[in-house]
BALOBA-1460 file (C-alpha; in Angstrom, 3 decimals):
// residues 79
<rec num="1" residu="m" x="144.557" y="133.414" z="202.348"/>
<rec num="2" residu="s" x="141.626" y="131.564" z="200.686"/>
<rec num="3" residu="a" x="139.273" y="129.947" z="202.240"/>
<rec num="4" residu="i" x="139.053" y="125.959" z="201.692"/>
<rec num="5" residu="p" x="135.459" y="125.084" z="200.490"/>
<rec num="6" residu="s" x="133.514" y="123.436" z="202.272"/>
<rec num="7" residu="p" x="132.261" y="119.327" z="201.095"/>
<rec num="8" residu="l" x="128.990" y="118.905" z="199.538"/>
<rec num="9" residu="p" x="126.528" y="117.115" z="202.015"/>
<rec num="10" residu="a" x="125.831" y="113.433" z="200.982"/>
<rec num="11" residu="q" x="123.222" y="112.432" z="199.025"/>
<rec num="12" residu="r" x="121.487" y="108.845" z="199.905"/>
<rec num="13" residu="h" x="120.658" y="106.758" z="196.928"/>
<rec num="14" residu="s" x="117.721" y="104.384" z="196.436"/>
<rec num="15" residu="v" x="117.375" y="100.953" z="196.889"/>
<rec num="16" residu="v" x="116.810" y="100.408" z="193.224"/>
<rec num="17" residu="e" x="120.940" y="102.297" z="192.929"/>
<rec num="18" residu="g" x="121.796" y="100.158" z="195.205"/>
<rec num="19" residu="a" x="120.338" y="97.069" z="194.020"/>
<rec num="20" residu="l" x="121.730" y="97.669" z="190.590"/>
<rec num="21" residu="a" x="125.809" y="98.621" z="192.207"/>
<rec num="22" residu="i" x="125.528" y="95.484" z="194.113"/>
<rec num="23" residu="f" x="124.636" y="93.167" z="191.113"/>
<rec num="24" residu="a" x="126.491" y="95.060" z="188.795"/>
<rec num="25" residu="g" x="129.814" y="95.176" z="191.143"/>
<rec num="26" residu="t" x="129.545" y="91.475" z="191.208"/>
<rec num="27" residu="l" x="128.975" y="90.134" z="187.366"/>
<rec num="28" residu="f" x="132.346" y="92.812" z="186.801"/>
<rec num="29" residu="v" x="134.149" y="90.711" z="189.637"/>
<rec num="30" residu="s" x="132.909" y="87.324" z="188.842"/>
<rec num="31" residu="l" x="134.124" y="88.017" z="184.695"/>
<rec num="32" residu="a" x="137.677" y="88.987" z="185.933"/>
<rec num="33" residu="m" x="137.611" y="85.980" z="188.461"/>
<rec num="34" residu="v" x="137.003" y="84.012" z="184.925"/>
<rec num="35" residu="l" x="139.818" y="86.284" z="183.224"/>
<rec num="36" residu="f" x="141.884" y="85.232" z="185.540"/>
<rec num="37" residu="a" x="141.273" y="81.927" z="186.326"/>
<rec num="38" residu="q" x="141.399" y="81.122" z="182.144"/>
<rec num="39" residu="v" x="145.038" y="82.564" z="181.816"/>
<rec num="40" residu="g" x="146.272" y="80.994" z="185.249"/>
<rec num="41" residu="l" x="146.647" y="84.150" z="187.225"/>
<rec num="42" residu="l" x="144.210" y="82.774" z="190.279"/>
<rec num="43" residu="t" x="144.945" y="80.975" z="192.786"/>
<rec num="44" residu="g" x="142.875" y="79.830" z="195.435"/>
<rec num="45" residu="g" x="139.344" y="77.763" z="195.339"/>
<rec num="46" residu="t" x="137.415" y="79.551" z="193.404"/>
<rec num="47" residu="a" x="139.437" y="78.805" z="189.671"/>
<rec num="48" residu="g" x="137.728" y="75.308" z="189.821"/>
<rec num="49" residu="l" x="134.562" y="77.469" z="189.506"/>
<rec num="50" residu="a" x="135.801" y="79.964" z="187.174"/>
<rec num="51" residu="r" x="136.782" y="77.168" z="184.580"/>
<rec num="52" residu="l" x="133.197" y="75.719" z="184.009"/>
<rec num="53" residu="f" x="132.529" y="78.722" z="181.921"/>
<rec num="54" residu="a" x="133.071" y="77.994" z="178.329"/>
<rec num="55" residu="i" x="136.327" y="80.404" z="177.353"/>
<rec num="56" residu="e" x="138.771" y="78.927" z="175.260"/>
<rec num="57" residu="r" x="140.914" y="81.006" z="174.450"/>
<rec num="58" residu="l" x="142.488" y="84.470" z="175.819"/>
<rec num="59" residu="h" x="145.645" y="86.201" z="175.467"/>
<rec num="60" residu="p" x="147.287" y="86.532" z="178.988"/>
<rec num="61" residu="t" x="148.167" y="90.508" z="178.363"/>
<rec num="62" residu="y" x="144.097" y="90.835" z="177.457"/>
<rec num="63" residu="a" x="142.909" y="89.236" z="180.435"/>
<rec num="64" residu="a" x="145.027" y="90.929" z="182.823"/>
<rec num="65" residu="v" x="144.350" y="94.323" z="181.763"/>
<rec num="66" residu="l" x="140.949" y="93.485" z="181.660"/>
<rec num="67" residu="g" x="140.539" y="91.551" z="184.018"/>
<rec num="68" residu="g" x="142.162" y="94.401" z="187.156"/>
<rec num="69" residu="l" x="140.114" y="96.578" z="185.438"/>
<rec num="70" residu="l" x="136.919" y="94.655" z="185.973"/>
<rec num="71" residu="l" x="138.143" y="93.375" z="189.321"/>
<rec num="72" residu="g" x="138.860" y="97.757" z="190.487"/>
<rec num="73" residu="a" x="135.829" y="98.808" z="189.225"/>
<rec num="74" residu="g" x="133.854" y="95.567" z="190.551"/>
<rec num="75" residu="c" x="134.971" y="96.145" z="193.910"/>
<rec num="76" residu="l" x="134.188" y="100.110" z="193.540"/>
<rec num="77" residu="f" x="130.835" y="100.021" z="192.672"/>
<rec num="78" residu="l" x="130.450" y="97.262" z="196.033"/>
<rec num="79" residu="a" x="132.078" y="100.156" z="198.350"/>
């Protein structure tokens, strides 16, 4: 029976790394919301704000896939 290795100690991030993660996460989530709003996949009060951007045509499948990836990545950045 082999021993389970202990996890590595957690490393602290610098203030700059934290700020960049918050900026990138917010950017990704907002872009995902714009994509979802443009194809009618977003409901709620943020849809009106997201419609202010000048994206005219977007295929719903593309928006759903890319928006889902951006939203997931953005949430990971913010976590």
